[in-house]
mmCIF file of the N, C-alpha and C atoms, coordinates in Angstrom:
data_MODEL
# 
_entry.id   MODEL 
# 
loop_
_atom_site.group_PDB 
_atom_site.id 
_atom_site.type_symbol 
_atom_site.label_atom_id 
_atom_site.label_alt_id 
_atom_site.label_comp_id 
_atom_site.label_asym_id 
_atom_site.label_entity_id 
_atom_site.label_seq_id 
_atom_site.pdbx_PDB_ins_code 
_atom_site.Cartn_x 
_atom_site.Cartn_y 
_atom_site.Cartn_z 
_atom_site.occupancy 
_atom_site.B_iso_or_equiv 
_atom_site.pdbx_formal_charge 
_atom_site.auth_seq_id 
_atom_site.auth_comp_id 
_atom_site.auth_asym_id 
_atom_site.auth_atom_id 
_atom_site.pdbx_PDB_model_num 
ATOM 1   N N  . UNK A 1 1  ? -9.024  -62.360 38.120 1.00 0.00 ? 1  UNK A N  1 
ATOM 2   C CA . UNK A 1 1  ? -8.322  -62.789 39.332 1.00 0.00 ? 1  UNK A CA 1 
ATOM 3   C C  . UNK A 1 1  ? -8.411  -61.936 40.305 1.00 0.00 ? 1  UNK A C  1 
ATOM 4   N N  . UNK A 1 2  ? -8.169  -62.267 41.382 1.00 0.00 ? 2  UNK A N  1 
ATOM 5   C CA . UNK A 1 2  ? -8.376  -61.689 42.717 1.00 0.00 ? 2  UNK A CA 1 
ATOM 6   C C  . UNK A 1 2  ? -7.048  -61.948 43.681 1.00 0.00 ? 2  UNK A C  1 
ATOM 7   N N  . UNK A 1 3  ? -6.400  -60.692 44.129 1.00 0.00 ? 3  UNK A N  1 
ATOM 8   C CA . UNK A 1 3  ? -5.215  -60.783 44.750 1.00 0.00 ? 3  UNK A CA 1 
ATOM 9   C C  . UNK A 1 3  ? -5.404  -60.175 46.052 1.00 0.00 ? 3  UNK A C  1 
ATOM 10  N N  . UNK A 1 4  ? -5.374  -61.023 47.155 1.00 0.00 ? 4  UNK A N  1 
ATOM 11  C CA . UNK A 1 4  ? -5.285  -60.237 48.504 1.00 0.00 ? 4  UNK A CA 1 
ATOM 12  C C  . UNK A 1 4  ? -4.469  -60.629 49.492 1.00 0.00 ? 4  UNK A C  1 
ATOM 13  N N  . UNK A 1 5  ? -3.490  -59.518 49.974 1.00 0.00 ? 5  UNK A N  1 
ATOM 14  C CA . UNK A 1 5  ? -2.856  -60.221 50.934 1.00 0.00 ? 5  UNK A CA 1 
ATOM 15  C C  . UNK A 1 5  ? -1.737  -60.988 50.333 1.00 0.00 ? 5  UNK A C  1 
ATOM 16  N N  . UNK A 1 6  ? -1.400  -61.118 48.895 1.00 0.00 ? 6  UNK A N  1 
ATOM 17  C CA . UNK A 1 6  ? -0.690  -61.879 48.297 1.00 0.00 ? 6  UNK A CA 1 
ATOM 18  C C  . UNK A 1 6  ? -0.858  -63.159 47.830 1.00 0.00 ? 6  UNK A C  1 
ATOM 19  N N  . UNK A 1 7  ? -2.707  -63.247 48.147 1.00 0.00 ? 7  UNK A N  1 
ATOM 20  C CA . UNK A 1 7  ? -3.294  -64.647 47.513 1.00 0.00 ? 7  UNK A CA 1 
ATOM 21  C C  . UNK A 1 7  ? -3.947  -64.287 46.439 1.00 0.00 ? 7  UNK A C  1 
ATOM 22  N N  . UNK A 1 8  ? -4.049  -65.324 45.632 1.00 0.00 ? 8  UNK A N  1 
ATOM 23  C CA . UNK A 1 8  ? -4.779  -65.303 44.278 1.00 0.00 ? 8  UNK A CA 1 
ATOM 24  C C  . UNK A 1 8  ? -6.169  -66.346 44.467 1.00 0.00 ? 8  UNK A C  1 
ATOM 25  N N  . UNK A 1 9  ? -7.449  -65.402 43.850 1.00 0.00 ? 9  UNK A N  1 
ATOM 26  C CA . UNK A 1 9  ? -8.281  -66.822 44.133 1.00 0.00 ? 9  UNK A CA 1 
ATOM 27  C C  . UNK A 1 9  ? -8.355  -67.673 43.114 1.00 0.00 ? 9  UNK A C  1 
ATOM 28  N N  . UNK A 1 10 ? -8.315  -68.920 42.779 1.00 0.00 ? 10 UNK A N  1 
ATOM 29  C CA . UNK A 1 10 ? -8.589  -69.680 41.795 1.00 0.00 ? 10 UNK A CA 1 
ATOM 30  C C  . UNK A 1 10 ? -9.817  -70.550 42.115 1.00 0.00 ? 10 UNK A C  1 
ATOM 31  N N  . UNK A 1 11 ? -10.064 -70.890 40.960 1.00 0.00 ? 11 UNK A N  1 
ATOM 32  C CA . UNK A 1 11 ? -11.331 -72.095 41.140 1.00 0.00 ? 11 UNK A CA 1 
ATOM 33  C C  . UNK A 1 11 ? -10.917 -73.595 41.189 1.00 0.00 ? 11 UNK A C  1 
ATOM 34  N N  . UNK A 1 12 ? -11.653 -74.193 41.560 1.00 0.00 ? 12 UNK A N  1 
ATOM 35  C CA . UNK A 1 12 ? -11.355 -75.891 41.487 1.00 0.00 ? 12 UNK A CA 1 
ATOM 36  C C  . UNK A 1 12 ? -12.681 -76.540 41.638 1.00 0.00 ? 12 UNK A C  1 
ATOM 37  N N  . UNK A 1 13 ? -13.039 -77.063 40.344 1.00 0.00 ? 13 UNK A N  1 
ATOM 38  C CA . UNK A 1 13 ? -14.230 -78.225 40.359 1.00 0.00 ? 13 UNK A CA 1 
ATOM 39  C C  . UNK A 1 13 ? -13.867 -79.368 41.321 1.00 0.00 ? 13 UNK A C  1 
ATOM 40  N N  . UNK A 1 14 ? -14.643 -80.210 41.918 1.00 0.00 ? 14 UNK A N  1 
ATOM 41  C CA . UNK A 1 14 ? -14.678 -81.484 42.861 1.00 0.00 ? 14 UNK A CA 1 
ATOM 42  C C  . UNK A 1 14 ? -14.299 -82.225 41.689 1.00 0.00 ? 14 UNK A C  1 
ATOM 43  N N  . UNK A 1 15 ? -13.559 -83.318 41.889 1.00 0.00 ? 15 UNK A N  1 
ATOM 44  C CA . UNK A 1 15 ? -13.046 -84.233 40.916 1.00 0.00 ? 15 UNK A CA 1 
ATOM 45  C C  . UNK A 1 15 ? -12.144 -83.874 39.724 1.00 0.00 ? 15 UNK A C  1 
ATOM 46  N N  . UNK A 1 16 ? -12.137 -82.795 39.584 1.00 0.00 ? 16 UNK A N  1 
ATOM 47  C CA . UNK A 1 16 ? -11.134 -82.105 38.563 1.00 0.00 ? 16 UNK A CA 1 
ATOM 48  C C  . UNK A 1 16 ? -9.655  -82.239 38.698 1.00 0.00 ? 16 UNK A C  1 
ATOM 49  N N  . UNK A 1 17 ? -8.869  -82.317 37.657 1.00 0.00 ? 17 UNK A N  1 
ATOM 50  C CA . UNK A 1 17 ? -7.603  -82.310 38.110 1.00 0.00 ? 17 UNK A CA 1 
ATOM 51  C C  . UNK A 1 17 ? -6.604  -81.020 37.898 1.00 0.00 ? 17 UNK A C  1 
ATOM 52  N N  . UNK A 1 18 ? -7.563  -79.928 37.700 1.00 0.00 ? 18 UNK A N  1 
ATOM 53  C CA . UNK A 1 18 ? -6.839  -78.662 37.715 1.00 0.00 ? 18 UNK A CA 1 
ATOM 54  C C  . UNK A 1 18 ? -7.429  -77.541 38.460 1.00 0.00 ? 18 UNK A C  1 
ATOM 55  N N  . UNK A 1 19 ? -6.955  -76.160 38.195 1.00 0.00 ? 19 UNK A N  1 
ATOM 56  C CA . UNK A 1 19 ? -7.335  -75.050 38.922 1.00 0.00 ? 19 UNK A CA 1 
ATOM 57  C C  . UNK A 1 19 ? -7.531  -74.088 37.681 1.00 0.00 ? 19 UNK A C  1 
ATOM 58  N N  . UNK A 1 20 ? -8.421  -72.897 37.909 1.00 0.00 ? 20 UNK A N  1 
ATOM 59  C CA . UNK A 1 20 ? -8.585  -72.194 36.956 1.00 0.00 ? 20 UNK A CA 1 
ATOM 60  C C  . UNK A 1 20 ? -8.844  -70.354 37.380 1.00 0.00 ? 20 UNK A C  1 
ATOM 61  N N  . UNK A 1 21 ? -8.522  -69.890 36.863 1.00 0.00 ? 21 UNK A N  1 
ATOM 62  C CA . UNK A 1 21 ? -8.902  -68.178 37.264 1.00 0.00 ? 21 UNK A CA 1 
ATOM 63  C C  . UNK A 1 21 ? -10.680 -68.328 36.697 1.00 0.00 ? 21 UNK A C  1 
ATOM 64  N N  . UNK A 1 22 ? -11.473 -67.619 37.589 1.00 0.00 ? 22 UNK A N  1 
ATOM 65  C CA . UNK A 1 22 ? -13.041 -67.532 37.715 1.00 0.00 ? 22 UNK A CA 1 
ATOM 66  C C  . UNK A 1 22 ? -13.053 -66.532 36.648 1.00 0.00 ? 22 UNK A C  1 
ATOM 67  N N  . UNK A 1 23 ? -14.054 -66.942 35.800 1.00 0.00 ? 23 UNK A N  1 
ATOM 68  C CA . UNK A 1 23 ? -14.444 -66.021 34.605 1.00 0.00 ? 23 UNK A CA 1 
ATOM 69  C C  . UNK A 1 23 ? -15.749 -66.204 33.899 1.00 0.00 ? 23 UNK A C  1 
ATOM 70  N N  . UNK A 1 24 ? -16.118 -65.610 33.342 1.00 0.00 ? 24 UNK A N  1 
ATOM 71  C CA . UNK A 1 24 ? -17.205 -65.868 32.391 1.00 0.00 ? 24 UNK A CA 1 
ATOM 72  C C  . UNK A 1 24 ? -17.656 -64.732 31.311 1.00 0.00 ? 24 UNK A C  1 
ATOM 73  N N  . UNK A 1 25 ? -18.800 -64.345 31.174 1.00 0.00 ? 25 UNK A N  1 
ATOM 74  C CA . UNK A 1 25 ? -19.122 -63.563 29.904 1.00 0.00 ? 25 UNK A CA 1 
ATOM 75  C C  . UNK A 1 25 ? -20.616 -62.591 30.504 1.00 0.00 ? 25 UNK A C  1 
ATOM 76  N N  . UNK A 1 26 ? -20.322 -61.410 29.940 1.00 0.00 ? 26 UNK A N  1 
ATOM 77  C CA . UNK A 1 26 ? -21.282 -60.580 30.248 1.00 0.00 ? 26 UNK A CA 1 
ATOM 78  C C  . UNK A 1 26 ? -22.644 -60.922 29.698 1.00 0.00 ? 26 UNK A C  1 
ATOM 79  N N  . UNK A 1 27 ? -23.926 -60.995 30.494 1.00 0.00 ? 27 UNK A N  1 
ATOM 80  C CA . UNK A 1 27 ? -25.051 -61.502 29.847 1.00 0.00 ? 27 UNK A CA 1 
ATOM 81  C C  . UNK A 1 27 ? -25.716 -59.934 29.104 1.00 0.00 ? 27 UNK A C  1 
ATOM 82  N N  . UNK A 1 28 ? -26.328 -59.931 28.096 1.00 0.00 ? 28 UNK A N  1 
ATOM 83  C CA . UNK A 1 28 ? -26.652 -58.808 27.298 1.00 0.00 ? 28 UNK A CA 1 
ATOM 84  C C  . UNK A 1 28 ? -27.500 -57.666 27.915 1.00 0.00 ? 28 UNK A C  1 
ATOM 85  N N  . UNK A 1 29 ? -26.701 -56.558 27.850 1.00 0.00 ? 29 UNK A N  1 
ATOM 86  C CA . UNK A 1 29 ? -27.222 -55.251 28.597 1.00 0.00 ? 29 UNK A CA 1 
ATOM 87  C C  . UNK A 1 29 ? -26.621 -55.601 29.957 1.00 0.00 ? 29 UNK A C  1 
ATOM 88  N N  . UNK A 1 30 ? -25.918 -56.240 30.578 1.00 0.00 ? 30 UNK A N  1 
ATOM 89  C CA . UNK A 1 30 ? -25.108 -56.390 31.650 1.00 0.00 ? 30 UNK A CA 1 
ATOM 90  C C  . UNK A 1 30 ? -23.846 -55.973 31.900 1.00 0.00 ? 30 UNK A C  1 
ATOM 91  N N  . UNK A 1 31 ? -23.650 -54.935 32.777 1.00 0.00 ? 31 UNK A N  1 
ATOM 92  C CA . UNK A 1 31 ? -22.167 -54.083 32.922 1.00 0.00 ? 31 UNK A CA 1 
ATOM 93  C C  . UNK A 1 31 ? -21.261 -54.984 33.274 1.00 0.00 ? 31 UNK A C  1 
ATOM 94  N N  . UNK A 1 32 ? -20.170 -54.722 32.990 1.00 0.00 ? 32 UNK A N  1 
ATOM 95  C CA . UNK A 1 32 ? -19.023 -55.371 33.257 1.00 0.00 ? 32 UNK A CA 1 
ATOM 96  C C  . UNK A 1 32 ? -18.828 -55.409 34.910 1.00 0.00 ? 32 UNK A C  1 
ATOM 97  N N  . UNK A 1 33 ? -18.919 -54.696 35.705 1.00 0.00 ? 33 UNK A N  1 
ATOM 98  C CA . UNK A 1 33 ? -18.844 -54.720 37.233 1.00 0.00 ? 33 UNK A CA 1 
ATOM 99  C C  . UNK A 1 33 ? -19.970 -55.747 37.493 1.00 0.00 ? 33 UNK A C  1 
ATOM 100 N N  . UNK A 1 34 ? -21.443 -55.725 37.121 1.00 0.00 ? 34 UNK A N  1 
ATOM 101 C CA . UNK A 1 34 ? -22.450 -56.784 37.478 1.00 0.00 ? 34 UNK A CA 1 
ATOM 102 C C  . UNK A 1 34 ? -22.323 -58.065 37.143 1.00 0.00 ? 34 UNK A C  1 
ATOM 103 N N  . UNK A 1 35 ? -21.422 -58.326 35.981 1.00 0.00 ? 35 UNK A N  1 
ATOM 104 C CA . UNK A 1 35 ? -21.064 -59.387 35.503 1.00 0.00 ? 35 UNK A CA 1 
ATOM 105 C C  . UNK A 1 35 ? -20.007 -59.929 36.252 1.00 0.00 ? 35 UNK A C  1 
ATOM 106 N N  . UNK A 1 36 ? -19.141 -59.123 36.902 1.00 0.00 ? 36 UNK A N  1 
ATOM 107 C CA . UNK A 1 36 ? -18.072 -60.018 37.455 1.00 0.00 ? 36 UNK A CA 1 
ATOM 108 C C  . UNK A 1 36 ? -18.657 -60.333 39.026 1.00 0.00 ? 36 UNK A C  1 
ATOM 109 N N  . UNK A 1 37 ? -19.497 -59.487 39.339 1.00 0.00 ? 37 UNK A N  1 
ATOM 110 C CA . UNK A 1 37 ? -19.853 -59.725 40.647 1.00 0.00 ? 37 UNK A CA 1 
ATOM 111 C C  . UNK A 1 37 ? -20.594 -61.265 40.649 1.00 0.00 ? 37 UNK A C  1 
ATOM 112 N N  . UNK A 1 38 ? -21.641 -61.077 39.292 1.00 0.00 ? 38 UNK A N  1 
ATOM 113 C CA . UNK A 1 38 ? -22.297 -62.514 39.267 1.00 0.00 ? 38 UNK A CA 1 
ATOM 114 C C  . UNK A 1 38 ? -21.449 -63.468 39.169 1.00 0.00 ? 38 UNK A C  1 
ATOM 115 N N  . UNK A 1 39 ? -20.577 -63.698 38.155 1.00 0.00 ? 39 UNK A N  1 
ATOM 116 C CA . UNK A 1 39 ? -20.002 -64.901 37.968 1.00 0.00 ? 39 UNK A CA 1 
ATOM 117 C C  . UNK A 1 39 ? -18.689 -65.240 38.918 1.00 0.00 ? 39 UNK A C  1 
ATOM 118 N N  . UNK A 1 40 ? -18.389 -64.308 40.110 1.00 0.00 ? 40 UNK A N  1 
ATOM 119 C CA . UNK A 1 40 ? -17.818 -64.521 41.186 1.00 0.00 ? 40 UNK A CA 1 
ATOM 120 C C  . UNK A 1 40 ? -18.682 -65.457 42.258 1.00 0.00 ? 40 UNK A C  1 
ATOM 121 N N  . UNK A 1 41 ? -19.969 -65.035 42.045 1.00 0.00 ? 41 UNK A N  1 
ATOM 122 C CA . UNK A 1 41 ? -20.595 -65.600 43.043 1.00 0.00 ? 41 UNK A CA 1 
ATOM 123 C C  . UNK A 1 41 ? -21.211 -66.890 42.660 1.00 0.00 ? 41 UNK A C  1 
ATOM 124 N N  . UNK A 1 42 ? -21.776 -66.915 41.392 1.00 0.00 ? 42 UNK A N  1 
ATOM 125 C CA . UNK A 1 42 ? -21.943 -68.429 40.830 1.00 0.00 ? 42 UNK A CA 1 
ATOM 126 C C  . UNK A 1 42 ? -20.755 -69.253 40.924 1.00 0.00 ? 42 UNK A C  1 
ATOM 127 N N  . UNK A 1 43 ? -19.532 -68.780 40.375 1.00 0.00 ? 43 UNK A N  1 
ATOM 128 C CA . UNK A 1 43 ? -18.201 -69.887 40.654 1.00 0.00 ? 43 UNK A CA 1 
ATOM 129 C C  . UNK A 1 43 ? -18.005 -70.215 41.559 1.00 0.00 ? 43 UNK A C  1 
ATOM 130 N N  . UNK A 1 44 ? -17.643 -69.062 42.617 1.00 0.00 ? 44 UNK A N  1 
ATOM 131 C CA . UNK A 1 44 ? -17.070 -69.282 43.947 1.00 0.00 ? 44 UNK A CA 1 
ATOM 132 C C  . UNK A 1 44 ? -17.583 -68.867 45.095 1.00 0.00 ? 44 UNK A C  1 
ATOM 133 N N  . UNK A 1 45 ? -19.025 -68.741 44.931 1.00 0.00 ? 45 UNK A N  1 
ATOM 134 C CA . UNK A 1 45 ? -19.833 -68.054 46.340 1.00 0.00 ? 45 UNK A CA 1 
ATOM 135 C C  . UNK A 1 45 ? -19.008 -67.112 46.792 1.00 0.00 ? 45 UNK A C  1 
ATOM 136 N N  . UNK A 1 46 ? -18.082 -66.125 46.166 1.00 0.00 ? 46 UNK A N  1 
ATOM 137 C CA . UNK A 1 46 ? -17.509 -64.946 46.774 1.00 0.00 ? 46 UNK A CA 1 
ATOM 138 C C  . UNK A 1 46 ? -18.207 -63.675 46.515 1.00 0.00 ? 46 UNK A C  1 
ATOM 139 N N  . UNK A 1 47 ? -18.232 -63.028 47.235 1.00 0.00 ? 47 UNK A N  1 
ATOM 140 C CA . UNK A 1 47 ? -19.043 -61.576 46.996 1.00 0.00 ? 47 UNK A CA 1 
ATOM 141 C C  . UNK A 1 47 ? -17.818 -60.343 47.763 1.00 0.00 ? 47 UNK A C  1 
ATOM 142 N N  . UNK A 1 48 ? -17.220 -59.818 46.222 1.00 0.00 ? 48 UNK A N  1 
ATOM 143 C CA . UNK A 1 48 ? -16.110 -58.910 46.478 1.00 0.00 ? 48 UNK A CA 1 
ATOM 144 C C  . UNK A 1 48 ? -16.499 -57.719 47.566 1.00 0.00 ? 48 UNK A C  1 
ATOM 145 N N  . UNK A 1 49 ? -15.941 -57.105 48.164 1.00 0.00 ? 49 UNK A N  1 
ATOM 146 C CA . UNK A 1 49 ? -16.404 -56.436 49.079 1.00 0.00 ? 49 UNK A CA 1 
ATOM 147 C C  . UNK A 1 49 ? -15.494 -54.817 48.272 1.00 0.00 ? 49 UNK A C  1 
ATOM 148 N N  . UNK A 1 50 ? -14.340 -54.991 47.761 1.00 0.00 ? 50 UNK A N  1 
ATOM 149 C CA . UNK A 1 50 ? -13.822 -54.044 47.086 1.00 0.00 ? 50 UNK A CA 1 
ATOM 150 C C  . UNK A 1 50 ? -14.526 -53.167 46.200 1.00 0.00 ? 50 UNK A C  1 
ATOM 151 N N  . UNK A 1 51 ? -13.711 -52.502 45.574 1.00 0.00 ? 51 UNK A N  1 
ATOM 152 C CA . UNK A 1 51 ? -14.573 -51.557 44.338 1.00 0.00 ? 51 UNK A CA 1 
ATOM 153 C C  . UNK A 1 51 ? -14.629 -52.647 43.306 1.00 0.00 ? 51 UNK A C  1 
ATOM 154 N N  . UNK A 1 52 ? -14.747 -52.549 42.200 1.00 0.00 ? 52 UNK A N  1 
ATOM 155 C CA . UNK A 1 52 ? -14.920 -53.227 40.894 1.00 0.00 ? 52 UNK A CA 1 
ATOM 156 C C  . UNK A 1 52 ? -14.872 -52.010 39.788 1.00 0.00 ? 52 UNK A C  1 
ATOM 157 N N  . UNK A 1 53 ? -13.732 -52.481 38.905 1.00 0.00 ? 53 UNK A N  1 
ATOM 158 C CA . UNK A 1 53 ? -13.486 -51.946 37.693 1.00 0.00 ? 53 UNK A CA 1 
ATOM 159 C C  . UNK A 1 53 ? -13.557 -52.195 36.337 1.00 0.00 ? 53 UNK A C  1 
ATOM 160 N N  . UNK A 1 54 ? -13.643 -51.583 35.173 1.00 0.00 ? 54 UNK A N  1 
ATOM 161 C CA . UNK A 1 54 ? -13.751 -52.674 33.863 1.00 0.00 ? 54 UNK A CA 1 
ATOM 162 C C  . UNK A 1 54 ? -12.933 -51.701 32.841 1.00 0.00 ? 54 UNK A C  1 
ATOM 163 N N  . UNK A 1 55 ? -12.682 -52.470 32.163 1.00 0.00 ? 55 UNK A N  1 
ATOM 164 C CA . UNK A 1 55 ? -11.927 -52.014 30.459 1.00 0.00 ? 55 UNK A CA 1 
ATOM 165 C C  . UNK A 1 55 ? -11.593 -52.455 29.570 1.00 0.00 ? 55 UNK A C  1 
ATOM 166 N N  . UNK A 1 56 ? -11.416 -51.834 28.735 1.00 0.00 ? 56 UNK A N  1 
ATOM 167 C CA . UNK A 1 56 ? -11.132 -52.902 27.319 1.00 0.00 ? 56 UNK A CA 1 
ATOM 168 C C  . UNK A 1 56 ? -9.606  -53.260 26.797 1.00 0.00 ? 56 UNK A C  1 
ATOM 169 N N  . UNK A 1 57 ? -9.237  -54.223 26.502 1.00 0.00 ? 57 UNK A N  1 
ATOM 170 C CA . UNK A 1 57 ? -8.144  -54.024 25.594 1.00 0.00 ? 57 UNK A CA 1 
ATOM 171 C C  . UNK A 1 57 ? -8.057  -54.963 24.556 1.00 0.00 ? 57 UNK A C  1 
ATOM 172 N N  . UNK A 1 58 ? -6.792  -54.529 23.476 1.00 0.00 ? 58 UNK A N  1 
ATOM 173 C CA . UNK A 1 58 ? -6.823  -55.424 22.155 1.00 0.00 ? 58 UNK A CA 1 
ATOM 174 C C  . UNK A 1 58 ? -6.473  -56.695 22.250 1.00 0.00 ? 58 UNK A C  1 
ATOM 175 N N  . UNK A 1 59 ? -6.944  -57.664 21.932 1.00 0.00 ? 59 UNK A N  1 
ATOM 176 C CA . UNK A 1 59 ? -6.397  -59.114 22.236 1.00 0.00 ? 59 UNK A CA 1 
ATOM 177 C C  . UNK A 1 59 ? -6.175  -59.578 21.074 1.00 0.00 ? 59 UNK A C  1 
ATOM 178 N N  . UNK A 1 60 ? -5.193  -60.157 20.101 1.00 0.00 ? 60 UNK A N  1 
ATOM 179 C CA . UNK A 1 60 ? -5.047  -61.199 19.080 1.00 0.00 ? 60 UNK A CA 1 
ATOM 180 C C  . UNK A 1 60 ? -6.082  -62.196 19.131 1.00 0.00 ? 60 UNK A C  1 
ATOM 181 N N  . UNK A 1 61 ? -6.849  -63.061 18.905 1.00 0.00 ? 61 UNK A N  1 
ATOM 182 C CA . UNK A 1 61 ? -7.693  -64.219 18.720 1.00 0.00 ? 61 UNK A CA 1 
ATOM 183 C C  . UNK A 1 61 ? -8.554  -64.230 19.505 1.00 0.00 ? 61 UNK A C  1 
ATOM 184 N N  . UNK A 1 62 ? -9.077  -62.444 20.071 1.00 0.00 ? 62 UNK A N  1 
ATOM 185 C CA . UNK A 1 62 ? -10.127 -62.440 21.047 1.00 0.00 ? 62 UNK A CA 1 
ATOM 186 C C  . UNK A 1 62 ? -11.617 -63.364 20.345 1.00 0.00 ? 62 UNK A C  1 
ATOM 187 N N  . UNK A 1 63 ? -12.235 -63.492 21.443 1.00 0.00 ? 63 UNK A N  1 
ATOM 188 C CA . UNK A 1 63 ? -13.626 -64.169 20.617 1.00 0.00 ? 63 UNK A CA 1 
ATOM 189 C C  . UNK A 1 63 ? -14.462 -62.815 20.359 1.00 0.00 ? 63 UNK A C  1 
ATOM 190 N N  . UNK A 1 64 ? -14.244 -61.848 20.792 1.00 0.00 ? 64 UNK A N  1 
ATOM 191 C CA . UNK A 1 64 ? -15.286 -60.484 20.368 1.00 0.00 ? 64 UNK A CA 1 
ATOM 192 C C  . UNK A 1 64 ? -14.796 -60.284 18.799 1.00 0.00 ? 64 UNK A C  1 
ATOM 193 N N  . UNK A 1 65 ? -15.815 -60.109 17.986 1.00 0.00 ? 65 UNK A N  1 
ATOM 194 C CA . UNK A 1 65 ? -15.393 -59.870 16.689 1.00 0.00 ? 65 UNK A CA 1 
ATOM 195 C C  . UNK A 1 65 ? -14.584 -58.870 16.516 1.00 0.00 ? 65 UNK A C  1 
ATOM 196 N N  . UNK A 1 66 ? -14.853 -57.626 16.944 1.00 0.00 ? 66 UNK A N  1 
ATOM 197 C CA . UNK A 1 66 ? -13.875 -56.554 16.910 1.00 0.00 ? 66 UNK A CA 1 
ATOM 198 C C  . UNK A 1 66 ? -12.367 -56.546 17.170 1.00 0.00 ? 66 UNK A C  1 
ATOM 199 N N  . UNK A 1 67 ? -12.134 -57.919 17.767 1.00 0.00 ? 67 UNK A N  1 
ATOM 200 C CA . UNK A 1 67 ? -10.649 -58.126 18.426 1.00 0.00 ? 67 UNK A CA 1 
ATOM 201 C C  . UNK A 1 67 ? -10.496 -57.353 19.580 1.00 0.00 ? 67 UNK A C  1 
ATOM 202 N N  . UNK A 1 68 ? -11.578 -56.831 20.439 1.00 0.00 ? 68 UNK A N  1 
ATOM 203 C CA . UNK A 1 68 ? -11.798 -56.142 21.566 1.00 0.00 ? 68 UNK A CA 1 
ATOM 204 C C  . UNK A 1 68 ? -11.902 -56.771 22.643 1.00 0.00 ? 68 UNK A C  1 
ATOM 205 N N  . UNK A 1 69 ? -11.262 -57.263 23.696 1.00 0.00 ? 69 UNK A N  1 
ATOM 206 C CA . UNK A 1 69 ? -11.770 -57.998 24.719 1.00 0.00 ? 69 UNK A CA 1 
ATOM 207 C C  . UNK A 1 69 ? -11.982 -57.010 25.941 1.00 0.00 ? 69 UNK A C  1 
ATOM 208 N N  . UNK A 1 70 ? -13.258 -57.207 26.781 1.00 0.00 ? 70 UNK A N  1 
ATOM 209 C CA . UNK A 1 70 ? -13.709 -56.858 27.792 1.00 0.00 ? 70 UNK A CA 1 
ATOM 210 C C  . UNK A 1 70 ? -13.165 -56.892 29.187 1.00 0.00 ? 70 UNK A C  1 
ATOM 211 N N  . UNK A 1 71 ? -12.648 -56.672 30.131 1.00 0.00 ? 71 UNK A N  1 
ATOM 212 C CA . UNK A 1 71 ? -12.444 -57.230 31.334 1.00 0.00 ? 71 UNK A CA 1 
ATOM 213 C C  . UNK A 1 71 ? -12.952 -56.541 32.366 1.00 0.00 ? 71 UNK A C  1 
ATOM 214 N N  . UNK A 1 72 ? -13.026 -57.308 33.700 1.00 0.00 ? 72 UNK A N  1 
ATOM 215 C CA . UNK A 1 72 ? -13.199 -56.641 35.095 1.00 0.00 ? 72 UNK A CA 1 
ATOM 216 C C  . UNK A 1 72 ? -12.420 -56.842 35.884 1.00 0.00 ? 72 UNK A C  1 
ATOM 217 N N  . UNK A 1 73 ? -12.269 -56.263 37.031 1.00 0.00 ? 73 UNK A N  1 
ATOM 218 C CA . UNK A 1 73 ? -11.296 -56.676 37.968 1.00 0.00 ? 73 UNK A CA 1 
ATOM 219 C C  . UNK A 1 73 ? -11.654 -55.971 39.559 1.00 0.00 ? 73 UNK A C  1 
ATOM 220 N N  . UNK A 1 74 ? -11.644 -56.893 40.386 1.00 0.00 ? 74 UNK A N  1 
ATOM 221 C CA . UNK A 1 74 ? -11.799 -56.309 41.764 1.00 0.00 ? 74 UNK A CA 1 
ATOM 222 C C  . UNK A 1 74 ? -10.639 -55.511 41.962 1.00 0.00 ? 74 UNK A C  1 
ATOM 223 N N  . UNK A 1 75 ? -10.802 -54.289 42.595 1.00 0.00 ? 75 UNK A N  1 
ATOM 224 C CA . UNK A 1 75 ? -9.529  -53.511 43.310 1.00 0.00 ? 75 UNK A CA 1 
ATOM 225 C C  . UNK A 1 75 ? -9.885  -53.517 44.983 1.00 0.00 ? 75 UNK A C  1 
ATOM 226 N N  . UNK A 1 76 ? -8.641  -53.597 45.502 1.00 0.00 ? 76 UNK A N  1 
ATOM 227 C CA . UNK A 1 76 ? -8.868  -53.501 47.099 1.00 0.00 ? 76 UNK A CA 1 
ATOM 228 C C  . UNK A 1 76 ? -8.348  -51.716 47.311 1.00 0.00 ? 76 UNK A C  1 
# 
């Protein structure tokens, strides 16, 4: 999710009837900040100029077998 000056970055495919938050998965051995930069560039042609941080949180129903999801965010 990218918020700048109270604006939120959403993605939209041409011809689709919905928008979505850009996202994806880290490749094996890829850091979360690197994955975020790559996914934003691939999905939105957007290169963040701000710092990138990452973290972990417990999420019921997570795709990760451990029940822990990893996330990254662009910080201004």
